[in-house]
C-alpha positions in Angstrom: 11.0 -100.2 33.7 7.7 -100.4 35.5 6.8 -103.0 38.2 3.5 -104.3 37.0 3.4 -107.2 39.4 2.9 -105.1 42.5 -0.6 -105.4 44.0 -2.7 -102.3 44.6 -3.0 -101.1 48.2 -6.2 -102.3 50.0 -6.7 -98.8 51.5 -7.1 -96.2 48.8 -6.1 -93.5 51.3 -2.6 -93.6 52.8 -2.1 -91.9 56.1 1.2 -91.1 57.9 2.5 -92.4 61.1 2.2 -90.8 64.5 4.8 -88.2 65.2 7.7 -89.5 67.3 8.9 -87.5 70.3 12.5 -87.4 68.9 11.2 -85.7 65.8 9.0 -83.3 67.8 12.0 -82.3 69.9 13.6 -80.7 66.8 10.5 -78.5 66.2 10.2 -74.9 67.4 7.4 -73.9 69.8 5.6 -72.2 66.8 5.8 -75.4 64.8 4.5 -77.5 67.6 1.7 -75.0 68.1 0.7 -75.2 64.4 1.0 -79.0 64.5 -1.2 -79.2 67.6 -4.0 -77.4 65.8 -3.7 -79.5 62.7 -4.0 -82.6 64.9 -6.9 -81.0 66.8 -8.7 -80.4 63.5 -8.1 -84.0 62.4 -9.4 -85.3 65.8 -12.5 -83.2 65.5 -13.0 -84.4 61.9 -12.7 -88.1 62.9 -15.1 -87.5 65.9 -17.6 -85.8 63.5 -17.4 -88.7 61.1 -18.0 -91.2 63.9 -21.0 -89.3 65.2 -22.5 -89.1 61.7 -22.1 -92.8 61.4 -23.9 -93.4 64.7 -26.7 -91.1 63.6 -27.2 -93.2 60.4 -27.8 -96.4 62.3 -31.3 -97.7 62.9 -32.9 -98.0 66.3 -31.9 -101.2 68.2 -29.0 -101.7 65.7 -25.6 -102.2 67.4 -23.2 -99.3 67.4 -21.0 -99.2 64.3 -17.3 -99.3 64.8 -15.3 -96.2 64.3 -13.9 -95.9 60.8 -10.1 -96.0 60.7 -9.5 -96.3 64.5 -5.8 -96.4 63.8 -6.0 -92.8 62.5 -7.6 -91.6 65.7 -5.0 -93.4 67.8 -2.2 -91.8 65.7 -3.6 -88.4 66.3 -4.1 -89.0 70.0 -0.5 -90.4 70.3 1.0 -87.4 68.5 -0.9 -85.0 70.7 0.3 -86.7 73.8 3.9 -86.6 72.5 3.6 -82.9 71.9 2.6 -82.5 75.5 5.5 -84.7 76.6 8.0 -82.6 74.6 6.6 -79.3 76.0 6.8 -80.8 79.5 10.4 -81.6 78.9 11.1 -78.1 77.8 9.3 -76.7 80.8 11.5 -78.8 83.0 14.6 -77.5 81.3 13.5 -73.9 81.8 12.8 -74.6 85.5 16.3 -76.2 85.8 17.8 -73.1 84.2 16.1 -70.9 86.7 13.4 -69.5 84.5 10.5 -70.6 86.7 8.0 -68.0 85.5 8.3 -69.0 81.9 8.2 -72.7 82.9 5.0 -72.1 84.8 3.4 -70.4 81.8 4.4 -73.3 79.6 2.8 -75.7 82.2 -0.4 -73.7 82.0 -0.5 -74.1 78.2 0.2 -77.9 78.5 -2.5 -78.4 81.0 -5.2 -76.5 79.1 -6.1 -79.4 76.9 
């Protein structure tokens, strides 16, 4: 009934994968907006953890590596993919003749 022979994971915290562009294309603008701020908060949390770690080190001690660098990379990759999807949508709007809305979307994309 229970698999007792499985080994315990080495990392007690399990984190998801980076968002794929194909999945993000299915999301509404509102969902992408919310996801952007969730990712932004996660990026700031990771940056804060890294800065705190650097402040704990002693003088002349080498810099400590960033904890869980793969998490930071996943967040960065996901944020870049959101920008990619929004750029694609702006291109579609421009192709359909809605240049003003496409320009507004480009401004939003290029803010961050």
